[in-house]
LOFI-295874 format. One record per residue (C-alpha): residue in three letters; z, y, x. Coordinates in steps of 0.25 Angstrom, whole numbers. Layout:
# residues N
+--------+-------+-------+-------+
: residu :     Z :     Y :     X :
+--------+-------+-------+-------+
:    ALA :     Z :     Y :     X :
...
+--------+-------+-------+-------+
This chain:
# residues 573
+--------+-------+-------+-------+
: residu :     Z :     Y :     X :
+--------+-------+-------+-------+
:    MET :     7 :  -157 :   -31 :
:    SER :     2 :  -149 :   -20 :
:    LEU :    -2 :  -135 :   -25 :
:    THR :   -17 :  -130 :   -24 :
:    ILE :   -17 :  -116 :   -19 :
:    ALA :   -28 :  -106 :   -20 :
:    GLU :   -34 :  -101 :    -7 :
:    ASN :   -29 :   -87 :    -8 :
:    PHE :   -15 :   -91 :   -13 :
:    SER :    -8 :   -98 :    -1 :
:    PRO :     7 :  -100 :    -4 :
:    CYS :    18 :  -106 :     4 :
:    LEU :    33 :  -109 :     2 :
:    ILE :    44 :  -102 :     9 :
:    ILE :    59 :  -106 :     9 :
:    PRO :    70 :   -98 :    15 :
:    CYS :    81 :  -107 :    20 :
:    TYR :    95 :  -104 :    25 :
:    ASN :   104 :  -117 :    27 :
:    HIS :    97 :  -124 :    15 :
:    GLY :    94 :  -137 :    24 :
:    ALA :   100 :  -146 :    13 :
:    THR :    90 :  -142 :     3 :
:    MET :    77 :  -139 :    11 :
:    ALA :    72 :  -153 :    11 :
:    ASP :    73 :  -154 :    -4 :
:    VAL :    66 :  -141 :    -6 :
:    MET :    55 :  -145 :     3 :
:    SER :    52 :  -158 :    -4 :
:    ARG :    51 :  -151 :   -17 :
:    LEU :    41 :  -141 :   -11 :
:    GLN :    33 :  -151 :    -4 :
:    PRO :    24 :  -155 :   -16 :
:    PHE :    18 :  -141 :   -17 :
:    GLY :    11 :  -142 :    -4 :
:    LEU :    14 :  -128 :     1 :
:    PRO :    18 :  -124 :    15 :
:    CYS :    32 :  -120 :    16 :
:    ILE :    39 :  -110 :    25 :
:    VAL :    54 :  -111 :    27 :
:    VAL :    62 :  -100 :    34 :
:    ASP :    75 :  -105 :    39 :
:    ASP :    84 :   -93 :    38 :
:    GLY :    94 :   -96 :    50 :
:    SER :    99 :  -109 :    44 :
:    ASP :   110 :  -118 :    50 :
:    LEU :   107 :  -129 :    59 :
:    SER :   106 :  -140 :    48 :
:    THR :    96 :  -132 :    40 :
:    GLN :    88 :  -129 :    52 :
:    ARG :    87 :  -144 :    55 :
:    GLU :    83 :  -147 :    41 :
:    LEU :    72 :  -137 :    41 :
:    GLU :    67 :  -141 :    54 :
:    HIS :    66 :  -155 :    49 :
:    LEU :    59 :  -151 :    37 :
:    ALA :    49 :  -143 :    45 :
:    ALA :    46 :  -154 :    54 :
:    THR :    44 :  -164 :    42 :
:    THR :    37 :  -154 :    33 :
:    PRO :    23 :  -150 :    37 :
:    TRP :    22 :  -139 :    27 :
:    LEU :    35 :  -132 :    31 :
:    THR :    36 :  -121 :    40 :
:    LEU :    50 :  -117 :    46 :
:    HIS :    54 :  -104 :    51 :
:    ARG :    68 :  -101 :    55 :
:    LEU :    75 :   -87 :    56 :
:    THR :    85 :   -87 :    67 :
:    HIS :    96 :   -82 :    59 :
:    ASN :    99 :   -81 :    44 :
:    GLN :    92 :   -68 :    38 :
:    GLY :    93 :   -71 :    23 :
:    LYS :    84 :   -77 :    13 :
:    GLY :    75 :   -65 :    12 :
:    ALA :    72 :   -64 :    27 :
:    ALA :    69 :   -79 :    27 :
:    VAL :    59 :   -77 :    15 :
:    MET :    52 :   -65 :    21 :
:    ALA :    51 :   -73 :    34 :
:    ALA :    44 :   -84 :    26 :
:    PHE :    35 :   -74 :    20 :
:    LYS :    30 :   -69 :    33 :
:    LEU :    28 :   -83 :    38 :
:    ALA :    20 :   -86 :    26 :
:    ALA :    11 :   -74 :    27 :
:    GLU :     8 :   -78 :    42 :
:    GLN :     4 :   -92 :    38 :
:    GLY :    -6 :   -86 :    28 :
:    PHE :     1 :   -89 :    14 :
:    THR :     0 :   -79 :     3 :
:    HIS :    12 :   -83 :    -5 :
:    ALA :    26 :   -88 :    -2 :
:    LEU :    34 :   -96 :   -12 :
:    GLN :    49 :   -95 :    -9 :
:    VAL :    58 :  -106 :   -12 :
:    ASP :    73 :  -106 :    -9 :
:    ALA :    78 :  -117 :     0 :
:    ASP :    90 :  -121 :    -9 :
:    GLY :    82 :  -129 :   -19 :
:    GLN :    85 :  -121 :   -31 :
:    HIS :    71 :  -118 :   -35 :
:    GLN :    63 :  -126 :   -45 :
:    LEU :    52 :  -130 :   -34 :
:    ALA :    43 :  -137 :   -45 :
:    ASP :    40 :  -123 :   -49 :
:    VAL :    33 :  -119 :   -36 :
:    PRO :    19 :  -122 :   -42 :
:    LEU :    22 :  -112 :   -54 :
:    LEU :    26 :  -101 :   -44 :
:    LEU :    13 :  -104 :   -36 :
:    LYS :     4 :  -104 :   -48 :
:    GLU :    10 :   -91 :   -52 :
:    ALA :     8 :   -85 :   -38 :
:    HIS :    -6 :   -90 :   -37 :
:    GLN :    -9 :   -83 :   -51 :
:    TYR :    -2 :   -70 :   -47 :
:    PRO :    -3 :   -70 :   -31 :
:    ASP :     1 :   -55 :   -30 :
:    ASP :    15 :   -58 :   -38 :
:    LEU :    28 :   -63 :   -33 :
:    ILE :    31 :   -76 :   -41 :
:    SER :    45 :   -79 :   -43 :
:    GLY :    54 :   -90 :   -50 :
:    GLN :    62 :   -85 :   -62 :
:    PRO :    74 :   -94 :   -61 :
:    ILE :    79 :  -103 :   -73 :
:    TYR :    93 :  -106 :   -70 :
:    ASP :   101 :  -118 :   -74 :
:    HIS :   117 :  -119 :   -74 :
:    SER :   117 :  -120 :   -59 :
:    VAL :   115 :  -105 :   -57 :
:    PRO :   128 :   -98 :   -53 :
:    LYS :   131 :   -88 :   -64 :
:    ALA :   134 :   -77 :   -54 :
:    ARG :   120 :   -79 :   -48 :
:    LEU :   114 :   -79 :   -61 :
:    TYR :   121 :   -66 :   -66 :
:    GLY :   118 :   -59 :   -52 :
:    ARG :   103 :   -62 :   -54 :
:    TYR :   103 :   -55 :   -67 :
:    ILE :   109 :   -43 :   -61 :
:    THR :    98 :   -43 :   -50 :
:    HIS :    87 :   -45 :   -61 :
:    VAL :    92 :   -32 :   -68 :
:    TRP :    92 :   -24 :   -55 :
:    VAL :    78 :   -29 :   -52 :
:    TRP :    73 :   -25 :   -65 :
:    ILE :    78 :   -11 :   -62 :
:    GLU :    72 :   -11 :   -48 :
:    THR :    58 :   -14 :   -53 :
:    LEU :    59 :    -8 :   -67 :
:    SER :    54 :   -21 :   -72 :
:    LEU :    58 :   -33 :   -79 :
:    SER :    47 :   -41 :   -73 :
:    LEU :    55 :   -47 :   -61 :
:    LYS :    62 :   -58 :   -69 :
:    ASP :    70 :   -64 :   -57 :
:    SER :    71 :   -58 :   -43 :
:    MET :    80 :   -68 :   -36 :
:    CYS :    73 :   -81 :   -37 :
:    GLY :    68 :   -86 :   -23 :
:    PHE :    57 :   -95 :   -29 :
:    ARG :    45 :   -86 :   -27 :
:    VAL :    31 :   -84 :   -23 :
:    TYR :    29 :   -72 :   -15 :
:    PRO :    15 :   -66 :   -13 :
:    LEU :    15 :   -63 :     2 :
:    ALA :     6 :   -51 :     3 :
:    PRO :    15 :   -41 :    -5 :
:    THR :    28 :   -48 :     0 :
:    LEU :    25 :   -46 :    15 :
:    ARG :    20 :   -32 :    12 :
:    LEU :    33 :   -29 :     5 :
:    MET :    41 :   -35 :    17 :
:    SER :    33 :   -26 :    27 :
:    GLU :    37 :   -14 :    19 :
:    ARG :    51 :   -16 :    15 :
:    THR :    64 :   -22 :    20 :
:    LEU :    68 :   -33 :    10 :
:    GLY :    82 :   -40 :     9 :
:    GLU :    83 :   -52 :    17 :
:    ARG :    94 :   -60 :    10 :
:    MET :    96 :   -63 :    -5 :
:    ASP :    91 :   -49 :    -9 :
:    PHE :    77 :   -53 :    -4 :
:    ASP :    72 :   -60 :   -17 :
:    ILE :    76 :   -48 :   -26 :
:    GLU :    71 :   -37 :   -17 :
:    ILE :    57 :   -43 :   -13 :
:    MET :    54 :   -45 :   -28 :
:    VAL :    58 :   -31 :   -32 :
:    ARG :    50 :   -25 :   -20 :
:    LEU :    38 :   -33 :   -22 :
:    TYR :    38 :   -28 :   -37 :
:    TRP :    39 :   -14 :   -32 :
:    GLN :    27 :   -17 :   -23 :
:    GLY :    19 :   -22 :   -34 :
:    THR :    21 :   -37 :   -33 :
:    ARG :    25 :   -42 :   -47 :
:    SER :    33 :   -55 :   -49 :
:    ARG :    31 :   -66 :   -58 :
:    PHE :    41 :   -77 :   -62 :
:    ILE :    41 :   -92 :   -64 :
:    PRO :    53 :   -98 :   -72 :
:    THR :    59 :  -108 :   -62 :
:    ARG :    72 :  -116 :   -62 :
:    VAL :    82 :  -113 :   -52 :
:    ILE :    95 :  -121 :   -49 :
:    TYR :   107 :  -119 :   -40 :
:    PRO :   111 :  -132 :   -34 :
:    SER :   126 :  -135 :   -34 :
:    ASP :   125 :  -138 :   -19 :
:    GLY :   115 :  -126 :   -16 :
:    LEU :   117 :  -117 :    -5 :
:    SER :   116 :  -102 :    -8 :
:    HIS :   116 :   -91 :     2 :
:    PHE :   119 :   -80 :    -8 :
:    ASP :   131 :   -72 :    -3 :
:    THR :   138 :   -66 :   -15 :
:    LEU :   143 :   -54 :    -9 :
:    LYS :   133 :   -50 :     2 :
:    ASP :   120 :   -54 :    -6 :
:    ASN :   125 :   -47 :   -19 :
:    LEU :   128 :   -35 :   -11 :
:    ARG :   114 :   -36 :    -4 :
:    ILE :   107 :   -38 :   -17 :
:    SER :   115 :   -26 :   -23 :
:    LEU :   110 :   -17 :   -11 :
:    MET :    96 :   -22 :   -13 :
:    HIS :    96 :   -18 :   -28 :
:    SER :   101 :    -4 :   -24 :
:    ARG :    89 :    -2 :   -15 :
:    LEU :    79 :    -8 :   -25 :
:    PHE :    85 :     1 :   -36 :
:    PHE :    83 :    14 :   -28 :
:    GLY :    70 :     9 :   -23 :
:    MET :    66 :     7 :   -38 :
:    LEU :    70 :    22 :   -41 :
:    ARG :    58 :    28 :   -33 :
:    ARG :    49 :    17 :   -38 :
:    ILE :    51 :    20 :   -53 :
:    PRO :    38 :    26 :   -56 :
:    GLN :    31 :    15 :   -48 :
:    LEU :    39 :     4 :   -55 :
:    LEU :    36 :    10 :   -69 :
:    ARG :    21 :     9 :   -67 :
:    GLN :    22 :    -4 :   -60 :
:    LYS :    30 :   -10 :   -72 :
:    ALA :    18 :   -12 :   -81 :
:    ALA :     7 :   -13 :   -71 :
:    PRO :     1 :   -26 :   -68 :
:    SER :     2 :   -32 :   -54 :
:    GLU :    -9 :   -26 :   -44 :
:    PRO :   -22 :   -34 :   -46 :
:    HIS :   -33 :   -36 :   -37 :
:    TRP :   -41 :   -23 :   -35 :
:    SER :   -52 :   -28 :   -44 :
:    ALA :   -43 :   -31 :   -56 :
:    THR :   -38 :   -17 :   -56 :
:    GLN :   -43 :    -9 :   -67 :
:    GLU :   -50 :     4 :   -63 :
:    ARG :   -42 :    16 :   -67 :
:    LYS :   -54 :    24 :   -73 :
:    GLY :   -64 :    20 :   -84 :
:    LEU :   -78 :    23 :   -86 :
:    TRP :   -74 :    35 :   -94 :
:    GLY :   -67 :    40 :   -82 :
:    ILE :   -78 :    39 :   -73 :
:    ARG :   -87 :    46 :   -83 :
:    LEU :   -77 :    57 :   -84 :
:    MET :   -76 :    60 :   -70 :
:    LEU :   -92 :    59 :   -69 :
:    ARG :   -93 :    70 :   -80 :
:    VAL :   -83 :    79 :   -74 :
:    TYR :   -91 :    78 :   -61 :
:    GLN :  -104 :    80 :   -68 :
:    LEU :  -100 :    92 :   -77 :
:    LEU :   -90 :    99 :   -69 :
:    GLY :   -93 :    95 :   -55 :
:    GLN :   -86 :    90 :   -42 :
:    ARG :   -75 :   101 :   -43 :
:    ALA :   -70 :    97 :   -57 :
:    PHE :   -71 :    82 :   -53 :
:    GLU :   -62 :    84 :   -41 :
:    LEU :   -52 :    92 :   -49 :
:    LEU :   -52 :    81 :   -60 :
:    LEU :   -48 :    71 :   -49 :
:    TYR :   -34 :    77 :   -47 :
:    PRO :   -28 :    74 :   -61 :
:    VAL :   -37 :    61 :   -62 :
:    ILE :   -33 :    55 :   -48 :
:    GLY :   -19 :    61 :   -50 :
:    TYR :   -17 :    52 :   -62 :
:    PHE :   -22 :    40 :   -55 :
:    TRP :   -14 :    42 :   -43 :
:    LEU :    -1 :    44 :   -51 :
:    THR :    -4 :    31 :   -60 :
:    GLY :   -11 :    22 :   -50 :
:    SER :     2 :    17 :   -43 :
:    THR :    -6 :     5 :   -37 :
:    GLN :   -17 :    13 :   -32 :
:    ARG :    -7 :    23 :   -26 :
:    ARG :     1 :    13 :   -19 :
:    ALA :   -12 :     7 :   -13 :
:    SER :   -16 :    21 :    -8 :
:    ALA :    -3 :    23 :    -2 :
:    LEU :    -4 :    10 :     5 :
:    TYR :   -18 :    12 :    11 :
:    LEU :   -15 :    26 :    15 :
:    HIS :    -2 :    22 :    22 :
:    ARG :    -9 :    11 :    30 :
:    LEU :   -21 :    20 :    33 :
:    ALA :   -11 :    30 :    39 :
:    ALA :    -4 :    20 :    47 :
:    PHE :   -18 :    14 :    52 :
:    ALA :   -22 :    28 :    56 :
:    GLN :   -10 :    30 :    64 :
:    ARG :   -12 :    17 :    72 :
:    GLN :   -26 :    21 :    74 :
:    ASN :   -21 :    35 :    79 :
:    VAL :   -31 :    41 :    69 :
:    SER :   -28 :    54 :    61 :
:    LEU :   -31 :    53 :    46 :
:    PRO :   -40 :    64 :    40 :
:    TYR :   -30 :    69 :    29 :
:    ARG :   -17 :    66 :    23 :
:    LEU :   -16 :    53 :    16 :
:    THR :   -11 :    53 :     1 :
:    THR :   -12 :    43 :   -10 :
:    PHE :   -17 :    55 :   -20 :
:    GLY :   -27 :    59 :   -10 :
:    HIS :   -32 :    45 :    -9 :
:    PHE :   -33 :    44 :   -24 :
:    MET :   -40 :    58 :   -24 :
:    ARG :   -51 :    53 :   -14 :
:    PHE :   -53 :    41 :   -23 :
:    GLY :   -56 :    51 :   -35 :
:    GLY :   -65 :    59 :   -26 :
:    ALA :   -73 :    47 :   -23 :
:    MET :   -77 :    47 :   -37 :
:    LEU :   -84 :    60 :   -35 :
:    ASN :   -92 :    54 :   -24 :
:    LYS :   -96 :    43 :   -33 :
:    LEU :  -101 :    52 :   -44 :
:    ALA :  -108 :    61 :   -35 :
:    SER :  -115 :    50 :   -27 :
:    TRP :  -120 :    43 :   -40 :
:    GLN :  -125 :    57 :   -45 :
:    GLY :  -132 :    59 :   -31 :
:    LYS :  -124 :    71 :   -29 :
:    LEU :  -114 :    66 :   -18 :
:    GLN :  -112 :    78 :    -8 :
:    ASN :  -105 :    80 :     5 :
:    VAL :  -109 :    66 :    10 :
:    THR :  -112 :    62 :    24 :
:    LEU :  -119 :    48 :    26 :
:    MET :  -115 :    44 :    40 :
:    ASP :  -125 :    36 :    48 :
:    GLU :  -136 :    40 :    38 :
:    ALA :  -147 :    36 :    47 :
:    LEU :  -141 :    22 :    48 :
:    CYS :  -141 :    21 :    33 :
:    GLU :  -155 :    26 :    31 :
:    ALA :  -160 :    16 :    41 :
:    GLN :  -153 :     5 :    33 :
:    ILE :  -160 :    10 :    20 :
:    ALA :  -173 :    11 :    27 :
:    SER :  -172 :    -3 :    32 :
:    GLY :  -173 :    -8 :    18 :
:    ARG :  -163 :   -19 :    20 :
:    GLY :  -153 :   -23 :    10 :
:    THR :  -139 :   -18 :    15 :
:    LEU :  -125 :   -21 :    13 :
:    ILE :  -115 :   -10 :    12 :
:    LEU :  -101 :   -14 :    15 :
:    ALA :   -92 :    -3 :     8 :
:    SER :   -78 :    -1 :     4 :
:    HIS :   -68 :     6 :    -4 :
:    LEU :   -66 :    16 :     7 :
:    GLY :   -73 :    28 :     2 :
:    ASP :   -84 :    30 :    -8 :
:    ILE :   -92 :    18 :   -11 :
:    GLU :  -102 :    26 :   -18 :
:    SER :  -107 :    31 :    -4 :
:    CYS :  -117 :    20 :    -7 :
:    ARG :  -124 :    30 :   -15 :
:    ALA :  -127 :    38 :    -2 :
:    ILE :  -135 :    27 :     3 :
:    ALA :  -143 :    26 :   -10 :
:    SER :  -146 :    41 :   -10 :
:    LEU :  -152 :    40 :     4 :
:    ASN :  -164 :    31 :    -2 :
:    GLN :  -166 :    29 :   -17 :
:    ARG :  -172 :    16 :   -14 :
:    VAL :  -159 :    10 :    -9 :
:    VAL :  -150 :     3 :   -19 :
:    VAL :  -136 :     1 :   -16 :
:    ASN :  -128 :   -10 :   -23 :
:    ALA :  -113 :    -9 :   -23 :
:    LEU :  -105 :   -21 :   -26 :
:    VAL :   -92 :   -18 :   -34 :
:    PHE :   -81 :   -28 :   -38 :
:    THR :   -75 :   -21 :   -51 :
:    GLN :   -78 :   -23 :   -66 :
:    HIS :   -80 :    -7 :   -66 :
:    ALA :   -93 :    -8 :   -58 :
:    GLU :  -102 :    -8 :   -71 :
:    ARG :   -94 :     4 :   -77 :
:    PHE :   -95 :    12 :   -64 :
:    ASN :  -110 :     9 :   -62 :
:    GLN :  -113 :    13 :   -76 :
:    VAL :  -107 :    27 :   -74 :
:    MET :  -114 :    29 :   -61 :
:    LYS :  -127 :    25 :   -67 :
:    GLU :  -125 :    36 :   -77 :
:    VAL :  -123 :    46 :   -66 :
:    ASN :  -135 :    42 :   -59 :
:    PRO :  -144 :    31 :   -65 :
:    GLN :  -153 :    31 :   -52 :
:    ALA :  -141 :    28 :   -43 :
:    ASN :  -145 :    17 :   -32 :
:    VAL :  -131 :    11 :   -32 :
:    ASN :  -129 :    -2 :   -40 :
:    LEU :  -115 :    -7 :   -43 :
:    ILE :  -114 :   -22 :   -43 :
:    GLN :  -102 :   -28 :   -49 :
:    VAL :   -97 :   -41 :   -43 :
:    SER :   -85 :   -49 :   -45 :
:    ASP :   -86 :   -57 :   -32 :
:    MET :   -94 :   -59 :   -19 :
:    GLY :  -100 :   -72 :   -24 :
:    PRO :  -114 :   -78 :   -23 :
:    GLU :  -120 :   -70 :   -35 :
:    THR :  -116 :   -57 :   -28 :
:    ALA :  -122 :   -62 :   -15 :
:    ILE :  -135 :   -65 :   -22 :
:    LEU :  -136 :   -52 :   -29 :
:    LEU :  -133 :   -44 :   -17 :
:    GLN :  -144 :   -52 :    -9 :
:    GLU :  -154 :   -48 :   -19 :
:    LYS :  -150 :   -33 :   -17 :
:    LEU :  -151 :   -34 :    -2 :
:    ASP :  -164 :   -41 :    -3 :
:    ALA :  -170 :   -30 :   -11 :
:    GLY :  -165 :   -20 :     0 :
:    GLU :  -153 :   -15 :    -8 :
:    TRP :  -140 :   -11 :    -2 :
:    VAL :  -127 :   -18 :    -7 :
:    ALA :  -113 :   -11 :    -5 :
:    MET :  -100 :   -19 :    -6 :
:    VAL :   -86 :   -16 :    -2 :
:    GLY :   -78 :   -24 :     8 :
:    ASP :   -64 :   -20 :     4 :
:    ARG :   -62 :   -26 :   -10 :
:    THR :   -59 :   -41 :   -13 :
:    SER :   -67 :   -47 :   -24 :
:    ALA :   -63 :   -45 :   -38 :
:    GLY :   -69 :   -59 :   -42 :
:    GLN :   -59 :   -66 :   -33 :
:    HIS :   -48 :   -59 :   -40 :
:    GLN :   -52 :   -62 :   -54 :
:    ARG :   -53 :   -77 :   -49 :
:    GLY :   -38 :   -76 :   -45 :
:    GLU :   -42 :   -75 :   -30 :
:    PRO :   -37 :   -61 :   -26 :
:    GLN :   -36 :   -64 :   -11 :
:    ALA :   -48 :   -73 :   -10 :
:    ARG :   -60 :   -71 :     0 :
:    VAL :   -53 :   -59 :     7 :
:    ILE :   -52 :   -57 :    22 :
:    TYR :   -41 :   -49 :    28 :
:    SER :   -43 :   -38 :    38 :
:    THR :   -34 :   -27 :    44 :
:    PHE :   -36 :   -14 :    37 :
:    LEU :   -27 :    -2 :    41 :
:    GLY :   -18 :   -11 :    48 :
:    HIS :   -15 :   -21 :    37 :
:    PRO :   -23 :   -34 :    32 :
:    ALA :   -31 :   -32 :    20 :
:    PRO :   -40 :   -41 :    12 :
:    PHE :   -55 :   -39 :    12 :
:    PRO :   -65 :   -46 :     4 :
:    GLN :   -74 :   -57 :    12 :
:    GLY :   -85 :   -56 :     1 :
:    PRO :   -93 :   -43 :     6 :
:    PHE :   -93 :   -48 :    20 :
:    ILE :   -97 :   -62 :    17 :
:    LEU :  -107 :   -57 :     8 :
:    ALA :  -113 :   -47 :    18 :
:    ALA :  -114 :   -59 :    28 :
:    ALA :  -121 :   -67 :    18 :
:    LEU :  -131 :   -57 :    13 :
:    GLY :  -135 :   -53 :    28 :
:    ALA :  -138 :   -39 :    25 :
:    PRO :  -134 :   -27 :    34 :
:    VAL :  -120 :   -22 :    31 :
:    PHE :  -116 :    -7 :    32 :
:    LEU :  -102 :    -1 :    29 :
:    MET :  -102 :    11 :    20 :
:    LEU :   -91 :    21 :    17 :
:    GLY :   -91 :    34 :    10 :
:    LEU :   -79 :    42 :    15 :
:    GLU :   -74 :    56 :    12 :
:    TYR :   -70 :    64 :    24 :
:    ALA :   -73 :    78 :    31 :
:    GLY :   -77 :    83 :    17 :
:    ARG :   -88 :    73 :    15 :
:    LEU :   -92 :    59 :    10 :
:    ASN :   -96 :    52 :    22 :
:    ILE :  -104 :    39 :    20 :
:    HIS :  -102 :    30 :    32 :
:    PHE :  -113 :    19 :    34 :
:    GLU :  -111 :    10 :    45 :
:    PRO :  -117 :    -4 :    49 :
:    PHE :  -107 :   -16 :    48 :
:    ALA :  -116 :   -28 :    50 :
:    ASP :  -130 :   -32 :    50 :
:    PRO :  -129 :   -43 :    45 :
:    LEU :  -114 :   -47 :    43 :
:    ILE :  -113 :   -61 :    50 :
:    LEU :  -102 :   -71 :    47 :
:    PRO :  -105 :   -83 :    55 :
:    ARG :  -101 :   -96 :    49 :
:    ALA :   -93 :  -101 :    61 :
:    THR :   -85 :   -88 :    62 :
:    ARG :   -86 :   -83 :    48 :
:    ARG :   -72 :   -80 :    46 :
:    GLU :   -70 :   -72 :    59 :
:    ALA :   -83 :   -64 :    56 :
:    LEU :   -79 :   -61 :    42 :
:    GLN :   -66 :   -56 :    47 :
:    GLN :   -73 :   -47 :    58 :
:    ALA :   -82 :   -41 :    47 :
:    VAL :   -70 :   -38 :    38 :
:    ASP :   -62 :   -32 :    50 :
:    ARG :   -73 :   -23 :    54 :
:    TYR :   -75 :   -18 :    39 :
:    ALA :   -60 :   -16 :    38 :
:    ALA :   -60 :    -8 :    51 :
:    ARG :   -71 :     1 :    46 :
:    LEU :   -63 :     4 :    34 :
:    GLU :   -51 :     8 :    42 :
:    HIS :   -60 :    17 :    51 :
:    TYR :   -65 :    24 :    38 :
:    CYS :   -51 :    25 :    31 :
:    LEU :   -46 :    33 :    43 :
:    ARG :   -58 :    43 :    40 :
:    ALA :   -56 :    44 :    25 :
:    PRO :   -42 :    38 :    22 :
:    HIS :   -42 :    42 :     7 :
:    ASP :   -56 :    35 :     5 :
:    TRP :   -49 :    21 :     3 :
:    PHE :   -52 :    17 :   -11 :
:    ASN :   -45 :     4 :   -12 :
:    PHE :   -33 :     8 :   -21 :
:    PHE :   -26 :    -6 :   -20 :
:    ASP :   -18 :   -13 :   -10 :
:    PHE :   -29 :   -16 :     0 :
:    TRP :   -19 :   -24 :     9 :
:    GLN :   -14 :   -34 :    -2 :
:    SER :   -13 :   -46 :     8 :
:    PRO :   -10 :   -52 :    18 :
:    PRO :     3 :   -45 :    18 :
:    ASP :     7 :   -34 :    29 :
:    ALA :    19 :   -41 :    35 :
:    SER :    23 :   -30 :    44 :
:    ASN :    37 :   -29 :    48 :
:    ASN :    38 :   -14 :    46 :
:    ARG :    48 :   -12 :    34 :
:    LYS :    53 :    -1 :    26 :
:    THR :    65 :     0 :    17 :
:    ASP :    66 :     7 :     4 :
+--------+-------+-------+-------+
């Protein structure tokens, strides 16, 4: 009954063990049919348990044993297992207790739910029989009430069950930022803090028994005191999060960027356009303050993403010994994004002013060559800077690939602004063969094609593959996912590739145009290495330009979704 697991969903089993040598053989035999690798962390057990675990490790090829030198607590053992799982490339960890109280036949149910909802914490919701101690049962209900208060939500149906599937990316991110309880308070605290962080929990009903000869390490006095202190910390932590939790309560879990509904409709674009046309640039800029203020106040997800980016950029600049050009604020970041709309409208009307096209001679020479050209753009700065190329020579047609269902709406409005515009927006859902054929036709006709290299494909997300076909590169000091598609497509098409970014600094919009590859080559024998080098070079150029125009980064979602940042630097509440 070995499980079939999708490529982008790689789970393992983890078991914290402290003096449970008598039950481990039975637990392992019950887990063996699922065919999953297992990490057992010996939390400083006695000699007899050490020998039993060493025997199991020697006779069980799919078991990895890690030993802590002294007993540190269940939470510490589980967190050690998380780090080992991440180091071995797993995306999810299914926690099982070593005492055999869990209904292990439900492992496939938990994994199926985790596969369907890979960003959520999947937990068992215990169904007890007569074996459960009444004091433990009543104590659980008290904890449930506290957790509901601490989250202002009834969605966490059970916070003490240790039968769970953890998504490692948000879990290790939380561990790197907060100090968590290392003993019996761990299961409760990590679920609450993951909820605060935006990771929702889903529950699968499962039977839980308390064997008459079972070994429990719950210290009634010390652990109850520890849990009470933890609830006090969480309660006061909740108070300052009340506005966030109230907004989060009814919000869906954060989707892939392509599934996020745009926060403006066609009427909104037309309204801003009419203000600009009738009242001019000054009126448009004044209108931005209340409009952007509204989106800044209500856009908690986007505001958190902005804060994360600005924090990492500031730290990166400090390590590079670079002074940033202005003070970084989330509101200023939002305002710059709103100001970029003015450049869009002006560029499509042919009225873009205060623009400097860097390396203009290089750009004109490429146009004069008549060769089809690929522009590798990004969401750093104004993508509408493609209009600057088209304006140099009306015979140059620039085709911009976009990955949202809003492309046709935006194209419609922009054509209303200027029917003669030489930029065509092409809506695609994936970098598939049909896209390659279409683009080859454009390039063969001497047209230019612009595509971004910093957004993963919407089509993969719609097929339930949110992390497929990505390659990780260090961006601002942390691993971030970049799509493979644009780089593989560029290599397949064989056209010259240029980077292009429109950045606002020194009171002007500066269009940077620089060669990237001619052509981009990915040799079959070293394809992976060459692809990694290309993406690393692209990420490095983004870092370079982020330092020049920090507020021009327009990816308002968590760009570093995985792999997790497993830094040991921690902060307390």
